[in-house]
C-alpha positions as CSV (number, residue, x, y, z in Angstrom):
1,M,25.6,-7.9,-23.2
2,T,23.0,-9.1,-20.8
3,W,20.1,-7.1,-19.0
4,S,22.1,-8.1,-15.7
5,S,25.1,-6.6,-16.7
6,V,23.7,-3.5,-17.8
7,S,21.9,-2.9,-14.6
8,V,25.0,-3.6,-12.7
9,R,26.7,-0.7,-14.7
10,L,24.0,1.4,-14.2
11,L,23.6,1.0,-10.5
12,E,27.5,1.2,-10.0
13,S,27.5,4.5,-11.8
14,T,24.8,6.0,-9.4
15,A,25.0,7.5,-5.9
16,T,24.0,3.6,-4.5
17,G,26.9,1.7,-3.7
18,D,25.0,-1.0,-1.7
19,P,26.1,-4.6,-2.8
20,L,23.0,-6.1,-2.1
21,V,21.2,-4.0,-4.8
22,V,24.1,-5.0,-7.3
23,R,23.3,-8.9,-6.3
24,L,19.7,-8.2,-7.1
25,A,20.7,-6.8,-10.5
26,Q,23.0,-9.7,-10.9
27,G,19.9,-11.8,-10.3
28,E,21.1,-13.6,-7.3
29,P,18.3,-15.6,-5.7
30,A,19.5,-15.1,-2.2
31,A,19.6,-11.3,-2.7
32,V,16.0,-11.4,-2.9
33,G,15.7,-13.4,0.3
34,E,17.8,-11.1,2.2
35,V,15.8,-8.0,0.8
36,Y,12.6,-9.8,2.0
37,D,13.9,-10.5,5.4
38,L,15.0,-6.8,5.8
39,H,11.6,-5.1,4.4
40,H,8.9,-7.4,4.1
41,R,7.2,-6.1,7.1
42,A,7.1,-2.5,6.1
43,V,5.8,-3.6,2.7
44,R,2.9,-5.7,4.5
45,A,2.4,-2.8,6.6
46,F,1.8,-0.6,3.6
47,A,-0.2,-3.4,2.0
48,A,-2.5,-3.9,4.8
49,R,-3.3,-0.1,5.3
50,L,-3.6,0.3,1.4
51,L,-6.1,-2.6,0.9
52,G,-7.8,-3.2,4.4
53,D,-7.5,-6.8,3.8
54,A,-5.0,-9.4,5.2
55,A,-5.2,-12.0,2.2
56,A,-4.9,-9.4,-0.4
57,A,-2.1,-7.8,1.4
58,E,-0.5,-10.9,1.6
59,D,-0.8,-11.3,-2.2
60,L,0.7,-8.1,-3.0
61,V,3.7,-8.6,-0.9
62,H,4.1,-11.7,-2.7
63,E,3.9,-10.1,-6.2
64,V,6.3,-7.3,-4.9
65,F,9.1,-9.8,-4.4
66,I,8.4,-12.0,-7.2
67,T,8.5,-9.2,-9.6
68,L,11.6,-7.3,-7.7
69,P,14.5,-8.9,-9.9
70,K,13.0,-7.4,-12.9
71,A,12.0,-4.2,-11.2
72,I,15.3,-3.5,-9.8
73,R,16.7,-2.8,-13.4
74,R,14.5,0.6,-13.0
75,Y,16.3,1.6,-9.4
76,R,18.5,4.7,-9.8
77,G,19.6,4.9,-6.0
78,D,17.8,8.3,-5.6
79,A,15.5,6.8,-3.1
80,S,16.0,4.2,-0.2
81,L,15.4,0.7,-1.5
82,R,12.6,0.2,0.9
83,T,10.7,3.2,-0.6
84,F,11.3,1.6,-4.1
85,L,9.7,-1.7,-2.8
86,I,6.8,0.5,-1.7
87,S,6.8,2.1,-5.1
88,I,6.5,-1.5,-6.6
89,A,3.5,-2.4,-4.3
90,V,2.1,1.0,-5.7
91,N,2.3,-0.1,-9.3
92,H,0.6,-3.6,-8.5
93,A,-1.9,-2.1,-6.0
94,R,-4.8,-1.7,-8.7
95,H,-6.2,-5.3,-9.2
96,H,-5.4,-6.2,-5.6
97,V,-7.6,-3.2,-4.6
98,R,-10.4,-4.7,-6.5
99,S,-9.9,-7.9,-5.4
100,A,-10.1,-6.9,-1.4
101,V,-13.3,-4.8,-2.5
102,R,-14.9,-7.5,-3.9
103,R,-14.0,-9.8,-0.8
104,R,-15.3,-7.3,1.7
105,A,-18.6,-7.1,-0.2
106,A,-19.0,-10.7,-0.4
107,V,-18.3,-10.9,3.4
108,E,-20.8,-8.4,4.2
109,R,-23.5,-10.1,2.3
110,L,-22.9,-12.9,3.7
111,G,-23.0,-11.3,7.2
112,R,-20.0,-13.1,8.6
113,E,-17.4,-10.8,9.5
114,P,-15.2,-12.3,12.6
115,E,-15.6,-11.3,16.0
116,P,-12.5,-9.8,17.8
117,P,-10.9,-12.3,19.9
118,H,-10.5,-11.7,23.7
119,A,-11.4,-7.9,23.4
120,V,-10.5,-6.3,26.5
121,D,-13.0,-3.9,26.5
122,P,-15.8,-5.5,23.8
123,E,-17.8,-1.9,23.4
124,H,-14.6,0.1,22.6
125,E,-13.4,-2.8,20.6
126,A,-16.6,-2.8,18.8
127,R,-16.4,0.8,17.9
128,R,-12.9,0.9,16.9
129,R,-13.8,-1.9,14.6
130,Q,-16.8,0.0,13.4
131,L,-14.6,3.2,12.8
132,A,-12.2,1.1,10.9
133,A,-14.7,-0.5,8.6
134,Q,-16.5,3.1,7.8
135,L,-13.2,4.3,6.5
136,T,-12.4,1.1,4.9
137,R,-15.8,1.2,3.1
138,A,-15.2,4.9,2.3
139,L,-11.6,4.2,0.9
140,D,-13.3,1.7,-1.3
141,A,-15.4,4.2,-3.0
142,I,-12.5,6.6,-4.1
143,P,-10.4,6.3,-6.9
144,V,-7.1,3.9,-6.3
145,D,-4.5,6.8,-7.0
146,Q,-6.5,9.1,-4.6
147,R,-6.3,5.9,-2.1
148,V,-2.7,5.7,-2.4
149,A,-2.3,9.2,-1.8
150,F,-4.1,9.1,1.2
151,V,-2.7,6.0,2.8
152,L,0.9,7.4,1.9
153,C,0.5,10.8,3.4
154,E,-2.4,10.5,5.7
155,V,-1.7,7.0,7.5
156,E,1.7,6.5,6.7
157,E,2.7,10.1,7.4
158,R,4.9,10.6,4.6
159,T,5.6,14.3,3.1
160,S,4.0,14.8,-0.4
161,R,7.3,14.9,-1.8
162,E,8.0,11.3,-0.8
163,A,4.7,10.1,-1.8
164,A,5.3,11.6,-5.1
165,A,8.8,9.7,-5.6
166,I,7.0,6.6,-4.6
167,V,4.2,6.9,-7.0
168,G,6.1,8.7,-9.8
169,V,4.1,11.6,-10.3
170,P,5.0,15.5,-9.6
171,E,4.2,16.6,-6.1
172,G,1.4,18.9,-6.9
173,T,-0.5,16.0,-8.3
174,V,0.0,14.2,-5.1
175,R,-1.4,17.1,-3.1
176,T,-4.5,17.4,-5.4
177,R,-5.1,13.7,-5.2
178,L,-5.0,13.9,-1.5
179,M,-7.1,17.1,-1.4
180,H,-9.7,15.1,-3.4
181,A,-9.5,12.0,-1.4
182,K,-9.9,13.9,2.1
183,R,-13.1,16.0,0.9
184,K,-14.7,12.7,-0.7
185,L,-13.7,10.8,2.6
186,R,-15.5,13.1,4.7
187,E,-18.6,13.4,2.7
188,L,-18.8,9.6,2.7
189,L,-18.4,9.3,6.3
190,A,-20.7,12.1,7.2
191,S,-23.1,10.8,4.8
192,E,-22.7,7.1,6.6
193,A,-23.0,8.7,10.1
194,G,-26.1,10.7,9.0
195,S,-27.6,7.2,7.8
196,E,-26.9,5.6,10.9
197,V,-28.5,8.3,13.0
198,G,-31.5,8.0,10.9
199,G,-31.8,4.5,11.0
200,E,-31.4,4.5,14.9
201,G,-34.7,6.9,15.0
């Protein structure tokens, strides 16, 4: 008996009756393309929020869909397929986070952050970019698990229960990670704001 046939039997015995999921489990290449068309925007949006780097986000999205045919064996139908795809992204995120952090550090060292194109209000846009960069640097300084919890719950506004299902940990663990993330981020942002004020003086 092949893995695919085992997966199909598992899937057909669960609550999910999605024929697309069954086709994925059977290893049908066209099914991956259909899932990509349906859900890649949501996965890319999560990846971009988590990583703060477009190139790293694209790499993570690519990895999610490349590994989907194998990962679908774990799908039990207790969450939406989109949520399952986000959980795959979380599982593969760690080295992409490190890659994004290294790339940002290199860009800052070289001083070649691109200017915003065609900004309607240059001062407002510059401030927005500055705040976004400050938050991204602060996220870079906290553990990946806390970073994931913060993005899922605070940026994507998911409940701690939803985040727990995605990450595969108890809900209380997500809440603890989120609490530590928010406290550390507040400290880091306050410290950076203080250093800016000191530098101006």
